[in-house]
C-alpha positions in Angstrom: 1.9 1.6 4.3 4.3 3.2 3.2 5.0 6.2 0.5 6.8 5.8 -2.9 7.0 8.3 -5.2 9.3 8.8 -8.7 10.1 10.5 -11.8 11.0 9.3 -15.4 12.1 12.4 -17.3 13.4 13.4 -20.6 14.8 16.4 -18.5 17.7 16.2 -15.7 15.7 16.0 -12.2 16.7 18.0 -9.8 17.1 16.3 -6.1 15.2 19.0 -4.5 11.9 18.3 -6.8 11.6 15.1 -5.6 12.4 15.6 -2.0 9.6 18.1 -2.2 7.2 15.0 -3.3 8.6 12.7 -0.6 8.0 15.2 2.3 3.9 14.9 0.9 3.8 11.5 2.2 6.1 12.2 5.4 3.0 10.9 7.2 3.2 7.3 5.2 6.1 6.3 6.6 7.7 8.4 9.7 10.6 5.7 10.1 12.9 6.2 7.4 13.5 7.8 3.7 15.3 7.2 0.9 16.3 8.1 -2.7 18.1 6.5 -5.8 19.4 8.8 -8.7 20.2 7.0 -12.1 23.1 8.9 -13.8 25.4 7.6 -16.8 27.9 6.5 -14.2 25.2 4.3 -12.4 22.6 4.5 -9.3 23.7 7.6 -6.2 22.0 6.8 -3.6 20.3 9.3 -0.5 19.3 8.0 2.9 18.2 9.4 6.0 20.1 10.2 9.1 19.8 7.0 11.1 20.7 4.9 7.6 24.3 4.0 7.7 26.4 3.1 5.0 26.4 -0.6 5.1 22.5 -0.3 4.0 24.1 -0.2 0.3 26.6 -1.8 -1.1 30.3 -0.2 -1.2 30.5 0.3 -4.9 27.5 3.1 -4.5 27.4 6.1 -3.7 26.4 7.1 -0.5 25.0 10.9 0.6 23.1 12.3 3.5 19.6 13.4 2.8 20.1 16.1 4.7 22.1 17.9 2.2 19.6 17.1 -0.7 18.1 20.9 -1.2 21.9 21.5 -1.9 23.0 18.4 -3.4 24.5 18.4 -7.1 24.6 15.6 -9.2 25.6 14.2 -12.0 22.3 14.6 -14.2 19.4 11.6 -14.0 16.8 10.9 -15.8 15.0 8.7 -13.6 15.1 8.8 -9.8 12.6 6.9 -7.0 12.0 8.2 -3.5 10.7 6.0 -0.3 9.2 6.7 2.7 9.2 3.7 5.1 6.8 2.8 7.5 8.6 -0.4 9.3 6.9 -3.3 9.2 9.0 -6.3 8.3 13.1 -6.2 9.4 13.0 -3.7 11.0 17.0 -3.1 10.2 18.6 -0.8 7.5 18.4 -3.8 5.3 15.1 -3.1 4.8 15.9 0.4 3.6 14.5 1.7 0.6 14.7 2.2 -2.4 16.4 -1.5 -2.4 18.4 -3.2 -5.3 19.4 -6.9 -6.0 21.5 -8.5 -8.6 23.3 -5.0 -10.0 20.1 -4.9 -12.2 17.2 -4.4 -10.4 15.8 -1.5 -7.9 12.0 -1.1 -6.3 10.2 1.4 -4.7 7.9 -0.7 -2.8 4.8 0.3 -0.7 2.9 -2.9 0.9 3.2 -6.9 2.1 3.9 -9.9 0.6 2.2 -12.2 3.6 3.5 -15.2 1.7 7.4 -14.3 1.5 9.5 -16.8 3.8 7.4 -19.4 1.9 8.5 -18.0 -1.7 12.0 -17.1 -0.2 12.5 -21.2 0.3 11.5 -21.5 -3.0 13.8 -19.0 -3.8 16.3 -20.7 -2.0 16.6 -23.6 -3.2 16.9 -21.8 -7.0 20.0 -20.6 -6.1 18.9 -17.2 -4.6 20.6 -15.6 -2.1 19.5 -13.3 0.5 21.2 -10.5 2.9 17.9 -9.1 4.9 14.7 -10.9 6.3 12.6 -8.5 4.3 9.3 -8.8 1.9 10.9 -6.4 -0.2 13.8 -8.3 -1.1 11.9 -11.6 -1.5 9.7 -9.1 -4.2 12.8 -8.7 -6.2 14.2 -12.1 -6.4 11.2 -13.1 -7.3 10.8 -10.4 -10.1 14.4 -12.0 -11.3 13.7 -15.4 -11.0 10.2 -15.2 -13.1 9.1 -11.7 -13.8 5.6 -11.0 -14.8 4.8 -14.2 -13.8 5.8 -14.0 -10.4 2.9 -11.5 -9.5 0.1 -14.8 -9.1 2.6 -16.3 -6.6 2.0 -13.1 -4.0 -0.5 -13.2 -1.8 -0.3 -9.7 0.0 -1.2 -6.2 -0.9 1.3 -4.2 -2.9 1.9 -1.2 -5.2 5.8 -0.9 -7.0 7.6 0.1 -9.2 10.3 -1.4 -10.5 13.6 -0.7 -13.1 15.1 -2.9 -15.0 18.5 -1.9 -15.4 19.7 -4.6 -18.3 15.9 -3.7 -20.0 16.1 0.0 -19.4 12.1 -0.4 -18.6 10.3 1.0 -15.4 7.7 -1.8 -14.5 4.7 -0.2 -12.5 2.4 -2.5 -10.8 -0.8 -2.6 -8.4 -2.6 -5.9 -6.5 -5.7 -7.6 -7.9 -7.8 -5.7 -5.3 -6.2 -1.9 -5.4 -5.8 -2.1 -1.5 -2.9 -0.2 -2.1 -3.1 3.7 -4.1 -1.0 4.4 -7.2 -1.3 7.2 -9.1 0.4 8.4 -12.1 0.5 12.1 -14.5 2.5 11.1 -17.8 3.1 13.3 -20.5 5.5 14.0 -23.7 8.3 14.9 -21.6 7.8 13.1 -18.6 6.3 10.1 -16.2 5.6 10.9 -12.4 4.1 8.7 -9.9 3.2 8.5 -6.3 1.1 7.2 -3.7 -1.0 9.9 -2.9 -2.6 12.7 -5.4 -1.0 15.6 -3.6 2.5 14.4 -4.3 1.7 15.2 -8.2 -0.2 17.9 -8.1 1.8 19.9 -6.5 4.3 19.4 -8.7 2.6 19.2 -12.4 3.3 22.4 -15.1 0.1 23.1 -15.2 -2.5 23.9 -12.1 -4.7 20.8 -12.2 -8.0 20.9 -13.5 -11.3 19.6 -11.8 -12.2 16.5 -14.1 -16.1 17.6 -14.3 -17.3 14.0 -15.8 -16.1 12.4 -12.3 -17.3 15.7 -10.5 -20.8 14.5 -12.0 -20.8 11.0 -11.5 -19.5 11.6 -7.7 -22.7 14.1 -7.1 -25.4 12.0 -8.9 -24.5 9.0 -8.8 -22.2 8.1 -5.5 -19.5 7.0 -8.7 -15.6 7.1 -7.1 -12.4 5.7 -7.2 -14.1 2.7 -9.5 -12.1 4.0 -12.8 -8.5 5.3 -14.2 -10.2 8.5 -14.2 -9.6 10.7 -11.1 -11.0 14.1 -9.7 -7.9 15.5 -11.7 -7.9 15.9 -15.1 -3.8 15.1 -15.7 -3.9 12.6 -12.3 -4.9 9.1 -13.3 -5.4 5.4 -11.1 -3.3 2.7 -12.0 -6.5 0.0 -11.9 -6.7 -3.0 -9.4 -5.0 -5.8 -11.1 -2.7 -4.0 -13.8 0.5 -3.1 -14.1 2.2 -0.5 -16.7 5.5 -0.6 -18.3 7.6 2.9 -19.6 10.8 2.7 -21.9 13.5 4.6 -20.8 13.2 7.1 -23.6 9.5 8.4 -22.3 8.3 8.0 -25.9 4.5 7.3 -26.2 1.9 6.3 -23.7 2.4 3.7 -21.1 1.7 0.4 -22.5 -1.0 -0.9 -19.9 -1.9 -4.4 -19.7 -4.3 -6.6 -16.9 -2.3 -9.4 -15.2 -5.0 -10.5 -13.0 -8.4 -11.6 -13.8 -11.3 -13.6 -11.2 -12.1 -16.6 -11.2 -16.0 -16.9 -11.1 -16.0 -21.0 -11.6 -18.6 -22.6 -9.8 -17.3 -26.2 -7.7 -20.2 -28.4 -8.3 -17.4 -31.4 -6.6 -17.8 -30.4 -2.7 -21.0 -30.8 -0.5 -22.0 -27.7 1.5 -20.3 -29.1 4.0 -17.1 -29.8 2.5 -17.6 -26.3 1.1 -18.1 -24.4 4.6 -14.9 -27.1 5.5 -12.7 -25.5 3.2 -13.5 -22.3 3.8 -12.6 -21.6 7.5 -9.6 -23.6 6.8 -9.1 -21.2 4.0 -9.6 -18.1 6.7 -7.3 -19.5 9.2 -4.2 -20.0 6.6 -5.0 -16.0 5.6 -5.3 -14.6 9.3 -2.1 -16.6 10.2 -0.2 -14.7 7.1 -1.6 -11.6 8.5 0.2 -12.3 11.7 3.2 -12.0 10.7 5.1 -8.4 12.1 7.9 -7.6 13.5 5.8 -5.0 15.3 2.9 -4.4 17.2 -0.3 -5.6 16.1 -3.9 -5.0 17.1 -7.6 -5.7 14.8 -10.4 -3.0 14.6 -13.2 -4.1 16.0 -16.3 -2.9 15.1 -18.9 -6.0 16.0 -20.1 -6.9 12.9 -19.8 -10.2 11.8 -16.4 -9.6 9.3 -13.9 -8.0 12.2 -15.5 -10.1 14.6 -15.1 -13.3 12.7 -11.2 -11.7 12.6 -10.8 -11.2 16.1 -11.6 -15.1 17.0 -9.5 -16.1 14.6 -6.8 -14.6 15.6 -7.4 -15.9 19.3 -8.0 -19.3 17.5 -4.6 -19.4 15.8 -2.5 -17.5 18.9 -3.7 -18.6 22.0 -1.7 -16.6 24.0 -0.9 -14.0 21.9 -2.3 -10.3 23.3 -4.6 -9.0 21.4 -5.7 -5.4 21.7 -8.9 -4.3 19.7 -9.8 -0.6 18.2 -13.3 0.1 18.4 -15.8 2.8 17.1 -18.4 3.6 19.2 -21.7 5.2 18.3 -23.6 5.6 21.9 -27.0 6.5 22.1 -27.3 5.6 18.1 -29.4 2.7 16.4 -26.0 1.5 14.7 -24.3 1.1 18.2 -22.7 -2.0 18.2 -21.0 -1.8 21.0 -22.6 -4.7 22.9 -21.6 -6.9 20.2 -18.1 -5.6 20.6 -18.2 -6.5 24.0 -19.4 -9.8 24.0 -16.1 -10.8 21.2 -13.9 -9.2 23.5 -14.6 -11.1 26.5 -14.7 -14.2 24.4 -11.3 -13.8 23.2 -9.8 -11.9 26.1 -8.8 -8.7 24.6 -7.0 -5.6 25.8 -9.9 -3.0 24.6 -9.7 0.5 23.5 -12.8 2.7 22.0 -13.2 6.0 20.6 -16.4 8.0 21.3 -16.6 11.2 19.1 -18.8 14.4 19.3 -19.6 16.6 16.6 -17.7 19.1 17.0 -14.7 16.8 17.0 -15.4 15.6 13.7 -16.0 18.9 12.2 -12.3 19.9 13.7 -10.9 16.7 12.3 -12.6 16.7 8.7 -9.9 19.0 6.6 -6.9 16.6 7.6 -9.3 13.6 7.0 -10.1 15.2 3.7 -5.9 16.1 3.2 -5.3 12.4 4.3 -8.4 10.7 1.9 -6.7 12.8 -1.3 -10.5 12.3 -2.8 -14.1 13.0 -1.8 -15.5 9.6 -0.5 -18.6 8.1 0.2 -19.7 8.2 3.6 -18.8 9.3 6.7 -17.6 6.0 7.7 -14.4 6.8 6.9 -13.8 8.9 9.7 -15.0 6.1 12.4 -11.9 4.0 10.5 -9.1 7.6 10.9 -10.2 7.6 14.5 -9.6 4.0 15.3 -6.5 4.2 13.3 -5.5 7.2 15.4 -6.5 5.3 18.4 -4.2 2.3 17.4 -1.1 4.6 16.5 -1.8 6.5 20.1 -1.3 3.0 21.4 1.9 1.7 20.1 0.2 -0.6 17.7 1.3 0.0 13.7 -0.2 -2.9 11.9 -4.5 -3.9 12.9 -6.2 -6.6 11.0 -9.8 -5.2 9.6 -12.8 -6.9 8.1 -12.9 -5.2 4.7 -14.1 -6.8 2.3 -15.9 -9.6 4.2 -19.7 -8.6 4.3 -19.5 -8.7 0.1 -17.8 -12.0 0.8 -20.5 -13.7 2.8 -23.4 -11.9 0.9 -24.3 -9.3 3.3 -25.2 -6.6 1.4 -28.2 -6.6 -0.8 -25.9 -6.0 -4.2 -25.2 -2.8 -5.6 -28.5 -1.6 -7.5 -27.4 2.1 -8.0 -24.1 0.9 -10.1 -26.1 -1.4 -11.9 -28.4 1.1 -12.9 
């Protein structure tokens, strides 16, 4: 997970303002930070202390980020910021914000799992690459196909892309909304960020509670299911949607839906054929998700979904060390440690477990709420919070999880409350 932020404003943007936004996102990307300010004379880049000038073309001015508080630039009305969690191409060539063909600039959070296949397709069309990052592939996809590239992407993403020729800013969120994207728009500016905290700290007025969303949450348990957030001046970019803003910042952003789910039934397959096809798609998905230049593992609850993921990892990579991370609720009717142990033994995984006390939950609650940004449905979030913290403590940056598989395989009895 990376952090992105940006401002499009009629008034000049002070570098310190964008730096303040980005500082709130440090926990999302501890490996690097970068900025680009688009001035009348061209882009000016600022990078972290470990980012060499070579990460940029020689014709783009580069300055160390250490000077950002006192940095003076020609007036800039558009600027991007990025906090990087390095996963693919750990070299400075993967630094963001990134440019391509002297026309496109991007601040991007996520991972395009089929980037290698897309890169081969693009190379056949004559596109060239200097890095091994999925970010550069994403930029080339946009250069080649524009919005038509989006259905080709297999992954999770939220990004802002500036087209210097068209003078437009396009913001996109993946089909299922896995990666967050929040924005604030008024007559004078458009601001976006990966987290609400980065926005509310810099709004011109103190943000007000959205009373309707608070009511929906407290009475019906509804949250994170529509464009409105718990703050009146902050909105979600909905899953499978994109928005476009002209550099003139005139009028509301133009929002479009780029993805719709297909619910077409297949009658040409037998049950066994459908079973085999689902199995092959599942294994192919695992293969793609194992692409990483940093250590990866798996969150293992002991349920069918995460157990299937871990067993598929072993099937795809017979020799790969597998680290699993599990939350254990001992002496509870919900304890699934026994089932996790069976899976760990089957795949010869290196198991890591966390057992917590009520006192630890109380101690962690404030930090977890800050990280979450908004109210959430249950304390199951805390189990994930501790599992991912455990993974990080053991040097694992990426984990494969089973989120969403219950719905795929009809594991729950639907959502009667939401239907009502």
